[in-house]
C-alpha positions in Angstrom: 0.0 0.0 0.0 1.1 3.6 -0.5 1.9 5.3 2.8 2.6 8.6 0.9 2.8 9.5 -2.7 -0.7 8.7 -4.0 -0.9 12.0 -6.1 2.5 11.3 -7.7 1.5 7.7 -8.5 -1.7 8.9 -10.0 0.2 11.4 -12.2 2.6 8.7 -13.4 -0.3 6.5 -14.4 -2.0 9.3 -16.2 1.2 10.2 -18.1 1.8 6.6 -19.0 -1.7 6.2 -20.5 -1.5 9.5 -22.5 2.2 9.6 -23.5 3.5 6.1 -23.3 6.1 6.7 -25.9 7.7 9.4 -23.7 8.0 7.3 -20.6 11.6 6.3 -21.4 12.6 9.9 -21.0 10.9 10.4 -17.7 12.6 10.4 -14.3 10.9 10.0 -10.9 12.5 11.0 -7.6 11.8 8.6 -4.8 12.5 8.6 -1.1 13.5 5.4 0.6 13.3 5.2 4.4 15.0 2.6 6.5 12.4 2.0 9.3 14.2 -0.5 11.5 12.3 -2.6 14.0 10.1 0.1 15.6 7.4 0.3 13.0 4.2 0.6 15.2 3.4 4.2 14.2 5.9 4.8 11.4 3.2 5.2 8.8 1.6 8.0 10.7 4.9 9.7 11.2 5.8 9.4 7.5 2.4 10.9 6.5 2.6 13.8 9.0 6.2 14.8 8.3 6.0 14.4 4.5 2.9 16.6 4.2 3.9 19.8 6.1 2.9 21.8 3.0 -0.7 20.6 3.4 -3.2 21.1 6.2 -3.7 17.7 7.8 -6.3 17.3 10.5 -5.9 14.6 13.2 -9.0 12.8 12.0 -7.2 12.3 8.6 -5.0 9.7 10.3 -8.1 7.5 10.9 -7.5 6.4 7.3 -4.5 4.5 8.6 -6.5 2.7 11.2 -7.2 -0.9 10.2 -10.5 -0.8 12.2 -11.9 1.8 9.8 -11.2 -0.4 6.9 -12.8 -3.3 8.7 -15.9 -1.3 9.3 -16.0 -0.2 5.7 -15.8 -3.9 4.5 -18.5 -5.0 7.0 -20.9 -2.2 5.9 -20.4 -3.1 2.2 -22.2 -6.4 2.9 -25.3 -4.2 3.7 -24.7 -2.0 0.6 -23.6 0.9 2.8 -20.5 2.8 1.7 -18.5 4.1 4.6 -16.5 7.2 3.5 -13.7 7.5 6.0 -10.9 8.9 3.9 -9.9 12.6 3.6 -11.9 14.5 1.0 -14.7 12.0 0.6 -18.2 13.6 0.7 -21.6 12.0 1.1 -23.4 12.3 -2.3 -26.1 9.7 -1.6 -27.2 9.7 2.0 -29.4 6.6 1.4 -26.3 4.5 0.7 -23.4 6.4 2.2 -22.2 7.5 5.7 -19.1 9.5 6.6 -16.4 9.4 9.2 -17.5 12.9 10.5 -21.0 11.4 11.2 -19.5 8.3 12.8 -17.4 10.2 15.2 -20.3 12.1 16.6 -22.7 9.1 16.6 -20.2 6.9 18.3 -19.5 9.6 20.9 -23.2 9.9 21.7 -23.7 6.1 21.8 -21.3 5.7 24.7 -22.7 5.2 28.2 -20.6 8.1 29.5 -22.1 11.4 28.6 -18.7 13.2 28.6 -18.0 12.0 25.1 -21.2 13.6 23.7 -20.2 16.8 25.4 -16.8 16.7 23.7 -18.6 16.1 20.4 -20.4 19.4 21.1 -17.6 21.5 22.6 -14.6 20.3 20.4 -15.3 17.4 18.2 -11.7 17.4 16.9 -10.5 16.3 20.4 -12.1 12.9 19.8 -9.6 12.2 17.1 -6.6 14.0 18.5 -4.6 10.8 18.7 -5.8 7.6 17.0 -3.6 5.4 19.1 -5.3 6.2 22.4 -8.6 7.4 24.0 -10.9 9.0 23.4 -10.5 7.8 19.8 -9.9 4.2 20.9 -13.1 4.3 22.9 -15.1 5.2 19.8 -13.2 3.0 17.3 -11.7 -0.3 18.3 -11.9 -4.0 17.6 -15.3 -4.2 19.4 -16.9 -1.3 17.4 -20.0 -2.7 15.8 -20.8 -1.8 12.2 -24.5 -2.4 12.6 -24.9 -0.1 15.7 -22.7 2.6 14.1 -24.9 2.8 11.0 -28.1 2.7 13.2 -26.7 5.5 15.3 -25.8 7.7 12.3 -29.3 7.1 10.8 -30.8 8.2 14.2 -28.6 11.2 14.4 -29.7 12.4 11.0 -33.4 11.9 11.9 -32.9 13.7 15.2 -31.3 16.6 13.5 -34.1 16.9 11.0 -36.6 16.6 13.9 -34.9 19.4 15.9 -34.7 21.7 12.9 -38.4 21.2 12.2 -39.4 21.9 15.8 -37.2 24.9 16.5 -39.9 27.3 15.4 -42.2 25.9 18.1 -39.9 27.2 20.8 -38.7 30.6 21.9 -35.9 32.2 24.0 -33.9 29.8 26.2 -36.0 26.8 25.3 -35.3 27.3 21.6 -31.5 27.6 22.4 -31.8 24.3 24.2 -32.6 22.6 20.9 -29.7 24.3 19.1 -27.0 23.9 21.8 -28.3 20.8 23.4 -28.6 18.7 20.2 -25.8 16.4 21.2 -27.2 15.8 24.6 -30.6 15.1 23.1 -29.0 12.7 20.7 -27.2 11.0 23.6 -30.4 10.5 25.5 -32.1 9.2 22.3 -29.3 6.7 21.7 -29.4 5.4 25.3 -33.0 4.5 24.7 -32.7 3.2 21.1 -29.7 0.9 21.8 -31.9 -1.1 24.1 -33.7 -2.4 21.0 -33.0 -6.2 20.7 -31.7 -5.9 17.1 -29.7 -2.8 17.5 -26.3 -4.5 17.4 -27.1 -7.3 15.0 -28.8 -5.8 12.0 -29.5 -2.6 10.1 -32.8 -1.5 11.5 -35.4 -0.2 9.0 -35.2 3.6 8.8 -39.0 3.7 9.0 -38.9 2.0 12.4 -36.1 4.3 13.6 -38.0 7.4 12.5 -41.2 6.1 14.2 -39.4 5.7 17.5 -37.8 9.2 17.1 -41.2 10.8 16.5 -42.4 9.1 19.7 -39.5 9.7 22.0 -37.8 12.9 20.8 -40.6 15.3 22.0 -40.4 13.7 25.5 -36.7 13.9 25.6 -36.8 17.6 24.5 -39.3 18.4 27.2 -37.1 16.7 29.9 -33.9 18.5 28.8 -35.6 21.9 28.7 -37.3 21.3 32.1 -34.1 20.3 33.8 -32.1 23.0 32.1 -34.5 25.6 33.4 -34.9 24.2 36.9 -31.3 23.4 37.6 -29.6 26.2 35.7 -32.2 28.9 35.3 -29.7 31.8 34.9 -27.0 30.0 32.8 -26.6 30.6 29.0 -27.6 27.4 27.2 -24.4 27.2 25.1 -22.3 27.1 28.3 -24.5 24.5 29.8 -24.3 22.0 27.0 -20.5 22.4 26.6 -19.9 21.6 30.3 -19.5 17.9 31.2 -20.5 18.5 34.9 -23.7 20.3 34.0 -24.7 17.9 31.3 -24.0 15.0 33.7 -26.2 16.6 36.3 -29.1 17.1 33.8 -28.8 13.5 32.6 -28.7 12.1 36.2 -31.8 14.1 37.1 -33.6 12.8 34.0 -32.6 9.2 34.8 -33.5 9.5 38.4 -36.9 10.8 37.5 -37.3 7.9 35.0 -36.5 5.4 37.7 -39.1 6.9 40.1 -41.8 7.1 37.4 -40.7 4.1 35.2 -41.1 6.4 32.2 -38.6 8.4 30.2 
């Protein structure tokens, strides 16, 4: 595989096809690196140090993670194309999902609400280093392709639902839908992942949307209520970017759920 030099290789191939008779006159500079025995992260170092002229984000190194390729191959069996490499864009949402979506969905799927708060406050921190947490919490050998896709589909549906319902709210309550979208998604996923087939199949989108139409209004009501009762004077944007405050809201909602046996 090419660790670095894909553009050069593509140019050589194009030149060969268009000017084959001129190839004998062509010269190509190559760089050979003796890597020795310590090769664990050498591909990441080569990529990073050989591309100082380009802007490379930390998440771009996810393309070097074998788990991402595994997820892509597993999703292909369900006719879902997982776009995890730099520059890829979703052109057909019905058949494609992206790494950007997966990062947020995986963060909000975790039991610990802190990852969903990071997804809201600084999503780049989730992929700061693909060799350790929090990235390794989201993507590892146990990461499930079915649940990841289901979570992304739910995330898309929740975002559409929130956008459609924003006009029904005013003031702080409306801001709760905007700034609290990741916390709302977190609460939704905590409910949805209890479905018996969540981790073993691609759940029908109609079923997912039906559940969202049913549960999302209740979740919004709970989040708005706890925000106003626990932090009546705090600006919503600050509330939903704070792990401690979000955890307190979640704990209050779960405690209320236990006492009433209802979300």
